N, C-alpha and C positions, 0 to 999 in steps of 0.2 A: 080320281083324286084331282081336285082343282088346284093346279100348281102353275105358277108363273116364275120360273127360276131366274135368278139374277146373275149368279156365277156358277158355272158348271165345270166340274173336273171330269175329264175322260182319261183314265189310265189306259195305256195301250192305244191311244188315239191315233197313232201313226200306222197302226196295223191294218190287217185285211178287213175285219169287221169294224174296228174302232174308227177308222177314217170315214167309213160310211155313216156311222153314228154321228160324227162331227158334222158331216155334210147335211144330214137331216136336221140336226139341232140348229145349225146356222139358218136354215130355211124356215123352220117352224117357230123358233124363238129368236128373231133377229135382234131384239133388244138385250138379250142375255150375253154375257161375256163367257167365252169358252176357253178353258185352259187344258192343255194336253201334257200329261206326264209321259216322257219317253226316255229310253236308255240314251246315255251320252253319245254313243256312236251309231245310233239307229238310223236306218234309211227313212228320211222324211218326205220321200217322193209323193206319198199319198196326201200330204198336206199342202202341196204347192198351190192349190187353188184358194187357200185360206190364209193369206198373209196376216189377217187381223186376229187369228187365233194365237193365244199366248202359248209359247213352247217352253216347257220347263224340263230340263235334263235331270234325271234322277233314277232311282232304283227302288222298286216296291219292297225289296228285302231290307232296305235301310229305313228304319222307323223315322228318323229325322227328315229324310227326303219326303216321305209320305205326309208327315205332319205339315210340312211347309206347303206341299201341293194342295192339301185339303183346306188349309187356312183360307177363310173368307168365302168358301163355297157352300151353297145351300143344297146342291144336288151333286151326286157323285155317280159316275158310271165306271165300274171296275171291270175292265176287260183284259188288262195286262196279264199274260200267262204264257207258258211255253206249251205249244201244241206240236208234239213230235212223238214218234214211236221209237226213235233210237237217238241217243246222244252218247258221246264218249264218256260222259259222267251223268248217269241217270239220276243221281241224287239231287241234282239242281232243280228237278221238277218239284220235289217236296219243298225246297227253299222258296222258290218263286210262287208256285201255284197255291201252296198251303200257307206258309208263313207270310208270304206277300199279301195274301187275302186277309189274314188276321191283322196285319199292320194297317191296311186300308180301312177295314171295318172298325178297328179300335180308334183310329184317328177320327173317323167319321162320327163315332159315338161321342167322343170327347169334345169335338167341335160343334156338336149340335146340328149336324147335317139333317135336312128335312127328309130326304129320301135317297137311298142307294139302290141302284140296279146292278146286281152282281151277275157276271157271265159265268155260269157253270158249263155243263156239257151234257149232251144226250147220252154219253157213255154211263152216266149215273143211273139210267133207267133202261137203256137198250140192251141187246144181247140176250133176249129171252128165247131165241131160236128163230129160224126163218119163217115159221108158220104162226108167230105170235107178234101182234102189233103192240109194242110196249107203250106205256103211258106213265104219267107222273106217280102212279101207285105201284109201279113195278119195282121189284127188289134189285139191288146192285148185284151184277153177275159177272163183271169183267175184271175180277181180281188178278188175272194173269198179266194185265197191262199196267206197267208203272204209271203211264200217263193217266189211265182211267182211275187208278187208285188215288193219284194226287188230286184229281178233280172231284172225286167222291169225298175225299177227306176235307177239301176246301168247301164243298157244298154243305157238309155238316157244320163247319165253322160258321157259315152264313146263317144257317138255321138257328144255331146257338145265339148269335147276335140278335136275331129277330126276337127270340124269347127274352133277351135281356133288354129289349126296348128300342132297338134300332129299327127304323122303318126301312127294311130291305126287301126287295123283290128279286127273285132268282129266275133268270132265263137260261134255257138249256138248248143251245143250237145243235142241230143235226149237222150233216156234212155241208158246209157252205161252199158255193161256187159262184164265179163271176169275175168282173174286172177288178184290178188293184191287188192281186195276190202276189206281193213283191217277194215272198219267201222263195219259192212258193210253199204253201202249206202242204201237208200230206194229201189233202183232197185235190189241191191244184196239181200236184205231181201225178195224180192219176190221169190227168189230161196231157201234161207235157211229156211224161215218160213213154207214152204210147208211140211217140215218134223217135224215141232214142234207141229203139231195138228193131231188128229186122222182122220180128213177128209180134203180133198183138195177142197178149195173154190176158185172160180174165178169170178170176176165181169164181166158183159157183157160189155166189152169195148175193145178198140184197142189202140196200141201204136207203135211207131217206135223205133227200137232197133239198136244200133251200138256196135261193139266190141270196148272195151276200147283202144286197140292197134291201130285200124283204126281211132278212134276218136283222139288219140294223133298225128297220122300222119297228120290228117286234120289240127291240130294246126300248125305243121311245114310247111305244104303246104301253109297255110295262111301267114306265115312269108315270104315265097319265092314268092308266086304268088298272094296273096290277094290284093284287091284295097283298098286304104285308105278310112276309113269311111264306108265301106261296111260290111254287115252282111252275114254270111254263115251258114245255117243249116247243121250240120254234122250228117247225118243219114244214115240208111240202109233201110230195108224193114219194112212194117207195119204188125203187128201180133196181133191177139186177145190174151187176157190174157190166155184164156183156151188153145189155141194152143201152146203158149209158155210153159205153165206148163206141158202139155202132152209131149212135147219134153224133158223136164227135167226128167220126170219120166221114159220115154223110154230109155234115156241115162243111167239111174241108174238101168235098168233092172227090174223096178217095174211096175206091172199092178195094177193100181188104178184109180177109176173113178174120173173125175173132175166134181164137181158140179158147174155149171154156174148159178150165181144168178143175177137177175136184181137189179138195184140200190135200189129200195124200200126194197128188202130183206136183203140188207147189212146195212141199216141205223141203225136198233136197235142194231146190233152187234157192229157197230162202236161207238155208244154212250156208250155202256157198256165198251168197251176198253178204251175210252177216260176218263171215270170216274175212271177206275182202274189206268190209267197213272197219274192222278192228285193225287192219294193216294200214289202211289209207286215212282213217278218221273221217271218211266221207259217208254221209247217211246212205244206207242201202235202199234200193227201190222197194225191197220187201224184207221183212224179218219173220222169224218163226212165230213170234208173238202175234203179228198181224195175220199170219196164216191161220192160227188158232182162233183168232177173233172172227174170221170169216165164217166159222161154224156157228157162231152166235148171232151174227148179222147185226145190222143197225136199222131194224124195221121199227118204225114209230108211228104213233097216232097223235097229231097235234091238234086234236079237236078242242081241247081246253083253251089253247091260245086263240083259236078262231072264235070260240064262243065268248070268252071273257075279255079278250083284248081287241078283237076285231081284226086279227091277222089275216092278210090275204097274200097269195104267192103267185108269181108269174110262171108261164110254161118253162119247162126244163130247156127247151131248144133256145129260148132267148138268153138264158143264163150261160149256156155252153157257148153260144155264138159270141156273146160279148166277152167271155173269158178268153176265147181263142183269139179274137181281134186284139185284146190287150196283151196277151202273151206274145203274139207275133210282133206287135208294135214295140214291145219292150225287150225283144231279143231272147225271150224265154223259150220260144219255139223257132227253130231256124231251118226246119225241114223245107227244102226248096219247093216241094209240091204245095205245102200249106201256105208259105209266104206268097207264092204266085197266085194262089186261089184268092186270098184276101186282098192282094194288090189289085186284082181284076175287079173284085167286088166293091172295094172302097175307092180305088183310084189314088190312094195317098199313102199307104203303108210302105 
């Protein structure tokens, strides 16, 4: 699609993937104005390098906020969503992920937006088993996860708006990793949490990982080359949990055994963590739902995005290294061994 946007809205533009989308847009379309819709009290650290970007406080669950944000825009990237496997109130996922998406797409349709890139999730297609590489034709199989259900429901909303005449392209990221994970997200916590416990545990499962910067580029490529109403898995290679964590420890200069546990071995631990979460209202490292999802896996094939969008991805080690440096520099990892290792490497952390 030959498009030269004049005014671009990025909902969730202060988030992990969204801020990288903003970064690429500022480089690729320097003449275009970029507006970010963010929550009123959201951490805007990831936008510090872009003082020229318009910041608009609002909530995608409020139709008036969304209409104001969309006004005057010819391109919309809708990334704002809740990515979590446990919350004190799980119903908020439906309100934000589904109804919020409906608000953004309805406002875009009414405003005559030229193209919308909607961020769905690989959970809409993955989970076919550890021996099956899921693709954009795979059926939804993660009904046990409220997060997955909310993303699947919102995915259907996006497809419906495409049928109604809105030019919307759907991208479905796998597990994103890299710098700028302010949350951190559940995938980022896989890295940070390994240093919070005396032993390193890994479920016997497999997932597809993509660098957050490559994922963001996939969003922009979808704007430029995606087909209306089509879905694109944005992914890299598939790795076992244990292999990924071994690489993390090796990058930190740490020799430590990874204990790989079957699902049955993780269930009691997950139930204890969930019980503690209900008491403390703090997200558990692991939930019973997540344990069940490890049976299904997040094994994906992103050939369609490579073929149609020209998506390329960098090596996992680069993504993990840059994530670790960022987590240490921003106080998300405080383990003395890791801090000392990267201080020696960079000379400045």
